[in-house]
N, C-alpha and C positions, 0 to 999 in steps of 0.2 A: 595486433591482436586486435579483436570486436563486441564490444556485447553479448555478441545470442556466443562467444565459444562458452562465457559462464554462468550467465542468468537461470534465474529456473523459472522452468517451464510448467510444472504443474500447478498453479496456488491456485490460494481464489479469492472471491472479486463477493462484490455486492452492489445490492442498484440505488439508486437515488432512495427508493420509498422505505429499505428497509429499515425497522424501527432500530433505533440509537439503542436500545439492548440486547435489541437479536446481532449485533455488528459488535459490543462489547460481549457480547459470549462469544459468537466465532474469531476474534481473535484471543480470548482465552481457553478456549480449547483447544485452536491451534500455535496455542505460543508466540506470537505470529504482533507488531505494534502496528500495521499499518496498511488496510484495505481499497486495493481500487476497487473507485467507483464506477460500473458500467452499465449503459442505459443505451439500448434498441444497437448492439455489437459493438460500440463507441467506446474509447475511455471519456468517463464525462470529468472527473474528478480524483480526491485518493485521499486518504481521512486513516486517522490514527489514530488510538488508543486516549493518547493527552488532548485528544483535542475532541475525543466523544464525553472522556469523565472529566474539564474542563466546564463542558456545555451543563451537563446534566447534575456541575455538586458536588454536594452533598452524595446525593441519591443513584451517583454513579457504582456504591457502591452495595445496593441494597433492590432485588429484585423488583420489574419494572408493577408498576402499580394495577390492578387489578382492576380499578374502582374507576378508570377510560372508558367507558363504554364506548364514545367516539373519535376510531382512529386517526380521524384528522387533529385529534389537541394528541394524538404522543409526540415528542419528538422525533426528525427521521437522521437519516442519513448525511442528503441534500441539505439542511440543515447546518451540520459542523464538517463537512466536505472542504477542500478550501479546491476552487477552479477555478481555470482549468488547470488540473495536475503537472505538473515541470515533471515531462516525460522528452523519452530516446528512443532512437529506431536503431533495428536490430547489426546494424551499421556503424552504430556509433564507432568510434574508437574509445575502446575502455582507457585510456586514458585525459579522454577527455570525460567522458560522464563521472569518471572520478573525482576531477575538476568541480564537476557540476553540483556531485554532492555537495563535498566540501565548500566549496559557495555558500549554497541556498543551509547548510544543517541540517543536509535532510538524513533517513536513513537510508531510500530507496527511493530509485527511480522506476515508476512502467517503462515497460518498454513496449513499441506501437509498432505494428505494420503500415505496409505503402498504404492502406483503408483506413487504415486511425484503429482498427481493433487491439487490442491488449494480446500479448503475444508471450509473454514474459513480467518480469520484475527482474531489478539489477537492484541489490542489498548488498548495504557495509557488510556484512557479513557473507553474503558471496562472496564482495570481493579479499577478502581477509583472509578468508576458505583458497582462493586462488593465489596470492603470496606466499601463505604458510608452504602452498605443496611447490611451490614454483622455488622456495629457500632448501626447504629440505633434500629439493633435486640440484639445486646448484653445491650445497654441501656432500653429498653422495650420500 
């Protein structure tokens, strides 16, 4: 079985220039903890809610400051993302992807196509849903 069989295809992503507050808001509204970072249709990194909250410290749970007239002074996803992101392809065997998730202690893996573009995301939740479904089917 390959990653493409259980990965999430409809996903959210962000750009490196997105403000940290906008990325956190997107994550909160979608009830997700990671966002792939895409620039010029290429995966360039991944950012987690924890990364951004750590970066902002106590300000993470406050609305963005309105007294920052210079956009360049606002923290962006680029400053908090992990780059390059650990990723897999659609053809990666699921067992190998699971081992990567466990070894790297991460919650998701961006899935890229042959051209390096983002085509999906494999999360620990995707794997657990697959396992639960398989176990139910085995038990009859």
